[in-house]
DRENPAMAR-748312 format. One record per residue: x, y, z of N, C-alpha, C in turn; chain; residue in one letter; residue number from 1. Coordinates in Angstrom, 1 decimal, decimal comma, always signed. Atoms other than C-alpha are relative to their C-alpha. Layout:
BEGIN
+--------+--------+--------+--------+--------+--------+--------+--------+--------+--------+---------+-----+
:    n.X :    n.Y :    n.Z :   ca.X :   ca.Y :   ca.Z :    c.X :    c.Y :    c.Z : cadena : residuo : num :
+--------+--------+--------+--------+--------+--------+--------+--------+--------+--------+---------+-----+
:      X :      Y :      Z :      X :      Y :      Z :      X :      Y :      Z :      A :       A : NUM :
...
+--------+--------+--------+--------+--------+--------+--------+--------+--------+--------+---------+-----+
This chain:
BEGIN
+--------+--------+--------+--------+--------+--------+--------+--------+--------+--------+---------+-----+
:    n.X :    n.Y :    n.Z :   ca.X :   ca.Y :   ca.Z :    c.X :    c.Y :    c.Z : cadena : residuo : num :
+--------+--------+--------+--------+--------+--------+--------+--------+--------+--------+---------+-----+
:   +0,5 :   -1,3 :   +0,2 :  +10,7 :   +3,9 :  -75,2 :   +1,1 :   +0,9 :   -0,5 :      A :       X :   1 :
:   -0,9 :   -1,0 :   +0,5 :  +12,3 :   +6,6 :  -77,2 :   -0,3 :   +1,4 :   +0,5 :      A :       X :   2 :
:   +0,3 :   -1,4 :   -0,4 :  +12,7 :  +10,3 :  -76,4 :   -1,2 :   +0,6 :   -0,6 :      A :       X :   3 :
:   +1,2 :   -0,5 :   +0,7 :  +10,0 :  +11,0 :  -79,0 :   -1,3 :   -0,4 :   +0,7 :      A :       X :   4 :
:   +1,2 :   +0,5 :   -0,6 :   +7,4 :   +8,8 :  -77,3 :   -0,1 :   +0,7 :   +1,4 :      A :       X :   5 :
:   +0,0 :   -0,6 :   -1,3 :   +8,4 :  +10,2 :  -73,9 :   -0,5 :   +1,5 :   -0,1 :      A :       X :   6 :
:   +0,5 :   -1,4 :   +0,2 :   +7,9 :  +13,8 :  -75,2 :   -1,5 :   +0,1 :   -0,3 :      A :       X :   7 :
:   +1,4 :   +0,1 :   +0,2 :   +4,5 :  +12,9 :  -76,5 :   -0,8 :   -0,2 :   +1,3 :      A :       X :   8 :
:   +0,6 :   +0,3 :   -1,3 :   +3,6 :  +11,4 :  -73,1 :   +0,0 :   +1,2 :   +0,9 :      A :       X :   9 :
:   -0,2 :   -1,1 :   -0,9 :   +5,0 :  +14,4 :  -71,2 :   -1,0 :   +1,2 :   -0,4 :      A :       X :  10 :
:   +0,9 :   -1,1 :   +0,5 :   +3,0 :  +16,8 :  -73,4 :   -1,5 :   -0,3 :   +0,1 :      A :       X :  11 :
:   +1,4 :   +0,5 :   -0,2 :   -0,1 :  +14,8 :  -72,6 :   -0,9 :   +0,2 :   -1,2 :      A :       X :  12 :
:   +0,8 :   +0,0 :   +1,2 :   -1,2 :  +14,6 :  -76,2 :   -0,4 :   -1,4 :   -0,4 :      A :       X :  13 :
:   +0,5 :   +1,3 :   +0,5 :   -3,2 :  +11,8 :  -77,7 :   +0,9 :   -0,5 :   -1,1 :      A :       X :  14 :
:   -0,9 :   +0,5 :   +1,0 :   -0,9 :   +9,6 :  -79,7 :   -0,1 :   -1,5 :   +0,0 :      A :       X :  15 :
:   +0,0 :   +1,4 :   +0,1 :   -0,5 :   +6,1 :  -80,9 :   +1,4 :   -0,4 :   -0,5 :      A :       X :  16 :
:   -1,3 :   +0,5 :   +0,4 :   +2,8 :   +4,2 :  -81,2 :   -0,2 :   -1,2 :   -0,8 :      A :       X :  17 :
:   +0,2 :   +1,1 :   +0,9 :   +3,0 :   +1,9 :  -84,1 :   +1,4 :   -0,5 :   -0,5 :      A :       X :  18 :
:   -1,2 :   +0,7 :   +0,4 :   +5,8 :   -0,6 :  -84,7 :   -0,3 :   -0,9 :   -1,2 :      A :       X :  19 :
:   +0,2 :   +0,8 :   +1,2 :   +6,3 :   -2,3 :  -88,0 :   +1,3 :   -0,5 :   -0,5 :      A :       X :  20 :
:   -1,2 :   +0,5 :   +0,6 :   +8,8 :   -4,3 :  -89,9 :   +0,1 :   +0,7 :   -1,4 :      A :       X :  21 :
:   -0,2 :   -0,6 :   +1,3 :  +10,3 :   -2,6 :  -92,9 :   +1,0 :   -0,7 :   -0,8 :      A :       X :  22 :
:   -0,9 :   +0,7 :   +0,9 :  +12,1 :   -4,0 :  -95,9 :   +1,0 :   +1,0 :   -0,5 :      A :       X :  23 :
:   -1,1 :   -0,9 :   +0,5 :  +15,4 :   -2,1 :  -96,4 :   +0,4 :   -0,2 :   -1,4 :      A :       X :  24 :
:   -0,3 :   +0,3 :   +1,4 :  +15,7 :   -3,7 :  -99,8 :   -1,1 :   +0,3 :   -0,9 :      A :       X :  25 :
:   +1,2 :   -0,3 :   +0,8 :  +12,3 :   -2,5 : -101,0 :   +0,4 :   +1,0 :   -1,1 :      A :       X :  26 :
:   -0,2 :   -1,0 :   +1,1 :  +12,2 :   -0,5 : -104,3 :   -0,5 :   +1,4 :   +0,4 :      A :       X :  27 :
:   +0,5 :   -1,3 :   -0,4 :  +10,2 :   +2,2 : -102,7 :   +0,8 :   +0,6 :   +1,2 :      A :       X :  28 :
:   -0,7 :   -0,6 :   -1,1 :  +11,6 :   +4,7 : -100,2 :   -0,6 :   -0,4 :   +1,4 :      A :       X :  29 :
:   +0,4 :   +0,4 :   -1,4 :  +11,3 :   +4,3 :  -96,4 :   -1,4 :   +0,6 :   +0,3 :      A :       X :  30 :
:   +1,3 :   -0,6 :   -0,3 :   +8,3 :   +6,8 :  -96,2 :   -1,1 :   -0,7 :   -0,6 :      A :       X :  31 :
:   +1,1 :   +0,7 :   +0,7 :   +6,3 :   +4,9 :  -98,8 :   -0,1 :   -1,4 :   +0,6 :      A :       X :  32 :
:   +0,1 :   +1,3 :   -0,7 :   +7,2 :   +1,6 :  -97,1 :   -0,7 :   +0,2 :   +1,3 :      A :       X :  33 :
:   +0,7 :   -0,3 :   -1,2 :   +6,0 :   +3,1 :  -93,8 :   -1,5 :   +0,1 :   -0,2 :      A :       X :  34 :
:   +1,4 :   -0,2 :   +0,3 :   +2,7 :   +4,2 :  -95,4 :   -0,7 :   -1,3 :   -0,3 :      A :       X :  35 :
:   +0,6 :   +1,3 :   +0,4 :   +2,1 :   +0,8 :  -96,9 :   -0,2 :   -0,9 :   +1,3 :      A :       X :  36 :
:   +0,0 :   +0,8 :   -1,3 :   +2,9 :   -0,9 :  -93,5 :   -1,1 :   +0,5 :   +0,9 :      A :       X :  37 :
:   +1,1 :   -0,6 :   -0,9 :   +0,5 :   +1,5 :  -91,7 :   -1,4 :   -0,1 :   -0,6 :      A :       X :  38 :
:   +1,3 :   +0,1 :   +0,7 :   -2,2 :   +1,1 :  -94,3 :   -0,6 :   +1,4 :   -0,2 :      A :       X :  39 :
:   +0,4 :   -1,4 :   +0,2 :   -2,4 :   +4,9 :  -94,9 :   +0,6 :   +0,5 :   -1,3 :      A :       X :  40 :
:   -0,6 :   -0,6 :   +1,2 :   -1,7 :   +7,1 :  -97,9 :   +1,3 :   +0,7 :   +0,3 :      A :       X :  41 :
:   -1,3 :   -0,7 :   -0,3 :   +1,8 :   +8,5 :  -98,2 :   -0,1 :   +1,5 :   +0,4 :      A :       X :  42 :
:   +0,2 :   -1,4 :   -0,3 :   +0,4 :  +12,0 :  -97,9 :   -0,2 :   +0,2 :   +1,5 :      A :       X :  43 :
:   +0,2 :   -0,1 :   -1,4 :   -0,3 :  +11,2 :  -94,2 :   +1,3 :   -0,2 :   +0,8 :      A :       X :  44 :
:   -1,2 :   +0,2 :   -0,6 :   +3,3 :  +10,3 :  -93,5 :   +1,0 :   +1,1 :   -0,3 :      A :       X :  45 :
:   -0,9 :   -1,2 :   +0,2 :   +5,7 :  +13,2 :  -92,9 :   +1,4 :   -0,4 :   +0,4 :      A :       X :  46 :
:   -1,4 :   +0,3 :   -0,3 :   +9,5 :  +13,0 :  -93,0 :   +0,5 :   +1,2 :   +0,7 :      A :       X :  47 :
:   -0,6 :   -1,0 :   -0,8 :  +11,6 :  +15,0 :  -90,6 :   +1,4 :   +0,2 :   -0,6 :      A :       X :  48 :
:   -1,3 :   -0,4 :   +0,6 :  +14,5 :  +16,8 :  -92,3 :   +0,7 :   +1,1 :   +0,8 :      A :       X :  49 :
:   -0,8 :   -1,1 :   -0,7 :  +17,3 :  +18,9 :  -90,8 :   +0,6 :   +0,8 :   -1,1 :      A :       X :  50 :
:   -0,6 :   -0,9 :   +0,9 :  +18,3 :  +21,9 :  -92,8 :   +0,8 :   +1,1 :   +0,7 :      A :       X :  51 :
:   -0,9 :   -1,0 :   -0,5 :  +20,8 :  +24,7 :  -92,3 :   -0,3 :   +1,3 :   -0,6 :      A :       X :  52 :
:   +0,3 :   -1,4 :   +0,5 :  +19,9 :  +28,4 :  -92,6 :   +1,3 :   +0,8 :   +0,0 :      A :       X :  53 :
:   -1,1 :   -1,0 :   +0,1 :  +22,5 :  +30,8 :  -93,9 :   +1,4 :   -0,6 :   +0,5 :      A :       X :  54 :
:   -1,2 :   +0,7 :   -0,3 :  +25,2 :  +28,2 :  -93,3 :   +0,3 :   -0,3 :   +1,5 :      A :       X :  55 :
:   -0,3 :   +0,2 :   -1,4 :  +24,9 :  +28,0 :  -89,5 :   -1,2 :   -0,5 :   +0,8 :      A :       X :  56 :
:   +1,1 :   +0,3 :   -0,9 :  +21,4 :  +27,7 :  -87,9 :   -0,7 :   -1,2 :   -0,5 :      A :       X :  57 :
:   +0,7 :   +1,2 :   +0,3 :  +19,9 :  +24,2 :  -87,9 :   -1,5 :   +0,2 :   +0,3 :      A :       X :  58 :
:   +1,5 :   +0,0 :   -0,2 :  +16,1 :  +23,9 :  -88,3 :   -0,5 :   -1,4 :   -0,4 :      A :       X :  59 :
:   +0,8 :   +1,2 :   +0,5 :  +13,6 :  +21,1 :  -88,7 :   -1,0 :   +0,4 :   -1,0 :      A :       X :  60 :
:   +1,1 :   -0,2 :   +1,0 :  +11,3 :  +20,8 :  -91,7 :   -0,7 :   -1,3 :   -0,1 :      A :       X :  61 :
:   +0,8 :   +1,2 :   +0,2 :   +8,4 :  +18,4 :  -92,0 :   -0,8 :   +0,1 :   -1,2 :      A :       X :  62 :
:   +0,7 :   +0,0 :   +1,3 :   +7,0 :  +17,6 :  -95,4 :   -0,5 :   -1,5 :   -0,2 :      A :       X :  63 :
:   +0,4 :   +1,3 :   +0,3 :   +5,0 :  +14,7 :  -96,8 :   +1,1 :   -0,8 :   -0,7 :      A :       X :  64 :
:   -1,1 :   +0,8 :   +0,5 :   +7,2 :  +11,7 :  -97,8 :   +0,1 :   +0,0 :   -1,5 :      A :       X :  65 :
:   +0,0 :   +0,0 :   +1,5 :   +6,2 :  +12,0 : -101,5 :   +0,5 :   +1,4 :   -0,5 :      A :       X :  66 :
:   -0,4 :   -1,3 :   +0,4 :   +7,2 :  +15,7 : -101,5 :   +1,5 :   +0,2 :   +0,2 :      A :       X :  67 :
:   -1,4 :   -0,5 :   -0,2 :  +10,5 :  +17,5 : -101,6 :   -0,1 :   +1,2 :   +0,8 :      A :       X :  68 :
:   -0,1 :   -1,3 :   -0,7 :  +11,5 :  +20,3 :  -99,3 :   +0,5 :   +1,0 :   -0,9 :      A :       X :  69 :
:   -0,4 :   -1,2 :   +0,8 :  +11,6 :  +23,6 : -101,1 :   +0,9 :   +0,8 :   +0,9 :      A :       X :  70 :
:   -1,0 :   -0,7 :   -0,8 :  +14,8 :  +25,0 :  -99,6 :   -0,2 :   +1,5 :   -0,1 :      A :       X :  71 :
:   +0,1 :   -1,5 :   +0,1 :  +14,2 :  +28,5 : -101,0 :   -1,2 :   +0,5 :   +0,8 :      A :       X :  72 :
:   +1,1 :   -0,4 :   -0,8 :  +10,7 :  +28,6 :  -99,5 :   +0,2 :   -0,1 :   +1,5 :      A :       X :  73 :
:   -0,4 :   +0,2 :   -1,4 :  +12,0 :  +27,3 :  -96,2 :   +0,8 :   +1,2 :   +0,5 :      A :       X :  74 :
:   -0,9 :   -1,1 :   -0,4 :  +14,7 :  +30,0 :  -96,1 :   -0,8 :   +1,3 :   +0,2 :      A :       X :  75 :
:   +0,8 :   -1,2 :   -0,1 :  +12,3 :  +32,8 :  -96,8 :   -1,0 :   +0,0 :   +1,2 :      A :       X :  76 :
:   +0,9 :   +0,2 :   -1,1 :   +9,7 :  +31,5 :  -94,4 :   +0,7 :   +0,1 :   +1,4 :      A :       X :  77 :
:   -0,7 :   +0,0 :   -1,3 :  +12,3 :  +31,1 :  -91,6 :   +0,8 :   +1,2 :   +0,2 :      A :       X :  78 :
:   -0,7 :   -1,2 :   -0,1 :  +13,8 :  +34,5 :  -92,2 :   +1,4 :   +0,0 :   -0,3 :      A :       X :  79 :
:   -1,4 :   +0,1 :   +0,4 :  +17,0 :  +33,4 :  -93,8 :   +0,1 :   +0,4 :   -1,5 :      A :       X :  80 :
:   -0,2 :   -0,3 :   +1,5 :  +18,6 :  +34,2 :  -97,2 :   +0,1 :   -1,3 :   -0,8 :      A :       X :  81 :
:   -0,1 :   +1,2 :   +0,7 :  +19,3 :  +30,6 :  -98,1 :   +0,0 :   -1,2 :   +1,0 :      A :       X :  82 :
:   +0,0 :   +1,3 :   -0,9 :  +18,9 :  +27,0 :  -96,8 :   +0,6 :   -1,1 :   -0,8 :      A :       X :  83 :
:   -0,6 :   +1,2 :   +0,6 :  +20,7 :  +23,8 :  -97,5 :   -0,3 :   -1,1 :   +1,0 :      A :       X :  84 :
:   +0,1 :   +1,2 :   -0,9 :  +20,4 :  +20,3 :  -96,1 :   +1,2 :   -0,1 :   +0,9 :      A :       X :  85 :
:   -1,1 :   +0,3 :   -0,9 :  +22,4 :  +19,6 :  -93,0 :   +0,7 :   -1,3 :   -0,4 :      A :       X :  86 :
:   -0,7 :   +1,3 :   +0,2 :  +25,0 :  +16,8 :  -93,2 :   -0,6 :   -1,0 :   +1,0 :      A :       X :  87 :
:   +0,6 :   +1,0 :   -0,9 :  +24,0 :  +13,5 :  -91,6 :   +0,7 :   +0,1 :   +1,4 :      A :       X :  88 :
:   -0,7 :   -0,2 :   -1,3 :  +26,6 :  +14,1 :  -88,9 :   -0,6 :   +1,2 :   +0,8 :      A :       X :  89 :
:   +0,6 :   -1,1 :   -0,7 :  +25,1 :  +17,5 :  -88,0 :   -1,4 :   -0,3 :   +0,5 :      A :       X :  90 :
:   +1,4 :   +0,3 :   -0,4 :  +21,6 :  +16,2 :  -88,0 :   +0,0 :   -1,0 :   +1,2 :      A :       X :  91 :
:   -0,1 :   +1,0 :   -1,1 :  +22,5 :  +13,2 :  -85,8 :   +0,5 :   +0,6 :   +1,3 :      A :       X :  92 :
:   -0,6 :   -0,6 :   -1,2 :  +24,6 :  +15,2 :  -83,4 :   -1,0 :   +1,0 :   +0,7 :      A :       X :  93 :
:   +0,9 :   -1,0 :   -0,5 :  +22,0 :  +17,9 :  -83,0 :   -1,3 :   -0,6 :   +0,6 :      A :       X :  94 :
:   +1,3 :   +0,6 :   -0,4 :  +18,8 :  +15,7 :  -82,7 :   +0,2 :   -1,1 :   +1,0 :      A :       X :  95 :
:   -0,2 :   +1,2 :   -0,9 :  +20,3 :  +12,7 :  -80,9 :   -0,6 :   -1,3 :   -0,7 :      A :       X :  96 :
:   +0,6 :   +1,2 :   +0,7 :  +18,6 :  +10,4 :  -83,5 :   +0,9 :   -0,3 :   -1,2 :      A :       X :  97 :
:   -0,7 :   +0,4 :   +1,2 :  +20,1 :   +8,4 :  -86,4 :   -0,8 :   +0,3 :   -1,2 :      A :       X :  98 :
:   +0,7 :   -0,3 :   +1,3 :  +19,3 :   +9,3 :  -90,0 :   -1,0 :   -1,2 :   -0,3 :      A :       X :  99 :
:   +1,1 :   +1,0 :   +0,2 :  +16,1 :   +7,5 :  -91,0 :   -0,9 :   -0,2 :   +1,1 :      A :       X : 100 :
:   +0,8 :   +0,2 :   -1,2 :  +14,7 :   +7,7 :  -87,5 :   -0,1 :   +1,3 :   +0,7 :      A :       X : 101 :
:   +0,1 :   -1,3 :   -0,6 :  +14,8 :  +11,5 :  -86,8 :   -1,4 :   +0,3 :   +0,2 :      A :       X : 102 :
:   +1,4 :   -0,4 :   -0,3 :  +11,7 :  +12,5 :  -85,0 :   +0,0 :   +1,5 :   +0,3 :      A :       X : 103 :
:   +0,1 :   -1,5 :   -0,4 :  +10,4 :  +16,1 :  -84,6 :   -0,2 :   +0,2 :   +1,5 :      A :       X : 104 :
:   +0,2 :   +0,0 :   -1,5 :   +9,7 :  +15,2 :  -80,9 :   +1,2 :   -0,5 :   +0,7 :      A :       X : 105 :
:   -1,0 :   +0,6 :   -0,9 :  +12,2 :  +14,6 :  -78,1 :   +1,4 :   +0,2 :   -0,5 :      A :       X : 106 :
:   -1,4 :   -0,2 :   +0,5 :  +15,3 :  +16,0 :  -79,8 :   +0,9 :   +0,4 :   +1,2 :      A :       X : 107 :
:   -1,0 :   -0,3 :   -1,0 :  +18,5 :  +16,4 :  -77,8 :   +0,0 :   +1,5 :   +0,2 :      A :       X : 108 :
:   +0,1 :   -1,4 :   +0,0 :  +18,4 :  +20,1 :  -78,6 :   -1,1 :   +0,4 :   -0,9 :      A :       X : 109 :
:   +1,2 :   -0,4 :   +0,8 :  +15,0 :  +21,4 :  -79,7 :   +0,4 :   +1,1 :   -1,0 :      A :       X : 110 :
:   -0,2 :   -1,0 :   +1,0 :  +15,3 :  +23,2 :  -83,0 :   -1,3 :   +0,6 :   -0,5 :      A :       X : 111 :
:   +1,1 :   -0,7 :   +0,5 :  +13,0 :  +25,7 :  -84,6 :   -0,6 :   -1,0 :   -1,1 :      A :       X : 112 :
:   +0,6 :   +1,0 :   +0,8 :  +10,5 :  +23,6 :  -86,5 :   -1,1 :   +0,6 :   -0,9 :      A :       X : 113 :
:   +0,9 :   -0,5 :   +1,0 :   +8,6 :  +24,3 :  -89,7 :   -0,7 :   -1,2 :   -0,7 :      A :       X : 114 :
:   +0,8 :   +1,1 :   +0,5 :   +5,7 :  +22,1 :  -91,0 :   -0,7 :   +0,5 :   -1,2 :      A :       X : 115 :
:   +0,8 :   -0,4 :   +1,1 :   +4,2 :  +22,2 :  -94,4 :   -1,5 :   +0,0 :   +0,4 :      A :       X : 116 :
:   +1,4 :   -0,3 :   -0,5 :   +0,7 :  +23,6 :  -94,0 :   -1,0 :   -1,0 :   -0,5 :      A :       X : 117 :
:   +0,9 :   +1,0 :   +0,5 :   -0,8 :  +20,7 :  -96,0 :   -0,4 :   -1,0 :   +1,2 :      A :       X : 118 :
:   +0,3 :   +0,9 :   -1,2 :   -0,8 :  +18,8 :  -92,6 :   -1,4 :   +0,3 :   +0,6 :      A :       X : 119 :
:   +1,3 :   -0,4 :   -0,6 :   -3,9 :  +20,7 :  -91,5 :   -1,2 :   -0,6 :   -0,7 :      A :       X : 120 :
:   +1,1 :   +0,7 :   +0,8 :   -6,0 :  +18,9 :  -94,2 :   -0,2 :   -1,4 :   +0,5 :      A :       X : 121 :
:   +0,0 :   +1,4 :   -0,3 :   -5,3 :  +15,6 :  -92,6 :   -0,8 :   -0,3 :   +1,4 :      A :       X : 122 :
:   +0,6 :   +0,4 :   -1,2 :   -7,3 :  +13,7 :  -89,9 :   +1,0 :   -0,4 :   +1,0 :      A :       X : 123 :
:   -1,1 :   +0,5 :   -0,8 :   -4,0 :  +12,3 :  -88,5 :   +1,3 :   +0,1 :   -0,8 :      A :       X : 124 :
:   -1,3 :   -0,1 :   +0,7 :   -0,3 :  +12,6 :  -89,3 :   +0,9 :   -1,0 :   +0,7 :      A :       X : 125 :
:   -0,9 :   +1,0 :   -0,5 :   +2,4 :  +10,0 :  -88,9 :   +1,4 :   +0,5 :   -0,1 :      A :       X : 126 :
:   -1,4 :   -0,5 :   +0,0 :   +6,0 :  +11,0 :  -87,9 :   +0,8 :   -1,1 :   +0,7 :      A :       X : 127 :
:   -0,9 :   +1,0 :   -0,6 :   +9,0 :   +9,0 :  -86,8 :   -0,1 :   +0,0 :   +1,5 :      A :       X : 128 :
:   +0,0 :   +0,1 :   -1,5 :   +8,9 :   +7,7 :  -83,3 :   +1,4 :   -0,1 :   +0,6 :      A :       X : 129 :
:   -1,4 :   +0,0 :   -0,5 :  +12,7 :   +7,9 :  -83,0 :   +0,9 :   -1,1 :   -0,6 :      A :       X : 130 :
:   -0,8 :   +1,0 :   +0,7 :  +13,9 :   +4,9 :  -85,1 :   -0,8 :   -0,5 :   -1,1 :      A :       X : 131 :
:   +0,7 :   +0,6 :   +1,1 :  +13,1 :   +3,1 :  -88,3 :   -0,9 :   -1,1 :   +0,5 :      A :       X : 132 :
:   +0,9 :   +1,0 :   -0,4 :  +10,1 :   +0,9 :  -88,0 :   -0,9 :   +0,4 :   +1,2 :      A :       X : 133 :
:   +0,8 :   -0,5 :   -1,2 :   +8,5 :   +3,1 :  -85,2 :   -0,6 :   +1,3 :   -0,4 :      A :       X : 134 :
:   +0,7 :   -1,2 :   +0,4 :   +5,9 :   +5,7 :  -86,1 :   -0,9 :   +0,5 :   +1,2 :      A :       X : 135 :
:   +0,9 :   -0,5 :   -0,9 :   +3,8 :   +8,0 :  -84,0 :   -1,2 :   +0,6 :   -0,8 :      A :       X : 136 :
:   +1,2 :   -0,5 :   +0,6 :   +0,2 :   +8,8 :  -85,0 :   -0,5 :   +1,2 :   +0,9 :      A :       X : 137 :
:   +0,5 :   -1,2 :   -0,7 :   -0,9 :  +12,3 :  -83,9 :   -1,0 :   +0,8 :   -0,7 :      A :       X : 138 :
:   +0,8 :   -1,0 :   +0,7 :   -3,5 :  +14,9 :  -84,6 :   +0,9 :   +1,1 :   -0,5 :      A :       X : 139 :
:   -0,9 :   -1,1 :   +0,5 :   -1,9 :  +17,6 :  -86,8 :   +0,2 :   +1,1 :   +0,9 :      A :       X : 140 :
:   -0,1 :   -1,1 :   -0,9 :   -2,7 :  +20,3 :  -84,3 :   +0,9 :   -0,3 :   +1,2 :      A :       X : 141 :
:   -0,9 :   +0,4 :   -1,1 :   -1,0 :  +18,4 :  -81,5 :   +1,4 :   -0,1 :   -0,4 :      A :       X : 142 :
:   -1,4 :   +0,1 :   +0,5 :   +2,1 :  +17,8 :  -83,6 :   +0,6 :   +1,5 :   +0,0 :      A :       X : 143 :
:   -0,5 :   -1,4 :   +0,1 :   +2,4 :  +21,6 :  -84,3 :   +0,2 :   +0,6 :   +1,4 :      A :       X : 144 :
:   -0,1 :   -0,6 :   -1,3 :   +1,7 :  +22,5 :  -80,7 :   +1,2 :   -0,6 :   +0,8 :      A :       X : 145 :
:   -1,0 :   +0,7 :   -0,8 :   +4,1 :  +19,9 :  -79,2 :   +1,4 :   +0,4 :   -0,5 :      A :       X : 146 :
:   -1,3 :   -0,4 :   +0,5 :   +6,9 :  +21,0 :  -81,5 :   +0,2 :   +1,6 :   +0,0 :      A :       X : 147 :
:   +0,0 :   -1,4 :   +0,0 :   +6,1 :  +24,7 :  -81,2 :   +0,3 :   +0,5 :   -1,5 :      A :       X : 148 :
:   -0,3 :   -0,1 :   +1,4 :   +6,1 :  +24,6 :  -85,0 :   -0,7 :   +1,2 :   -0,6 :      A :       X : 149 :
:   +0,7 :   -0,9 :   +0,9 :   +5,2 :  +27,2 :  -87,6 :   -0,4 :   -0,7 :   -1,3 :      A :       X : 150 :
:   +0,5 :   +0,6 :   +1,3 :   +3,1 :  +26,3 :  -90,6 :   +0,3 :   +0,9 :   -1,2 :      A :       X : 151 :
:   -0,2 :   -0,7 :   +1,2 :   +3,9 :  +27,3 :  -94,1 :   +0,1 :   -0,9 :   -1,2 :      A :       X : 152 :
:   -0,2 :   +0,8 :   +1,2 :   +4,2 :  +26,2 :  -97,7 :   +1,4 :   -0,2 :   -0,3 :      A :       X : 153 :
:   -1,5 :   +0,3 :   +0,1 :   +7,6 :  +24,5 :  -97,7 :   +0,2 :   -1,2 :   -0,9 :      A :       X : 154 :
:   -0,1 :   +1,2 :   +0,8 :   +6,9 :  +21,4 :  -99,8 :   -0,3 :   +0,3 :   -1,5 :      A :       X : 155 :
:   +0,3 :   -0,1 :   +1,5 :   +6,9 :  +21,0 : -103,6 :   -0,2 :   -1,4 :   -0,5 :      A :       X : 156 :
+--------+--------+--------+--------+--------+--------+--------+--------+--------+--------+---------+-----+
């Protein structure tokens, strides 16, 4: 059990844990590999990214795996002047997860979380369960509530 799964259980939200084998040598990215293994469209799989606002405040951003994070939109939405991606070391130290398995749930230090509003169009969303090859299926509203997230247009 990972901290992400434990967080979903503690929050008493309906979720499903899905474990799958992934091919690290595949031509497609991990998110698309996960979508294929889960049998869902890539638009339903969200990646968890750690960004830094104004050079100091770390935040979480969730966007569909086929999308890119619009750093300018994130900064504006989060009340900052600029945003940049956090380093791998900053992301791992802050969340307690390894790169490629960062979950929006159960982080070592909960960070302010921003989710692309496209999530509300989905019947379910898939996010990392805390390591590669482990995904959580959640209702979009439950994900937002469990993370205390704010919704906005942050993907492009």
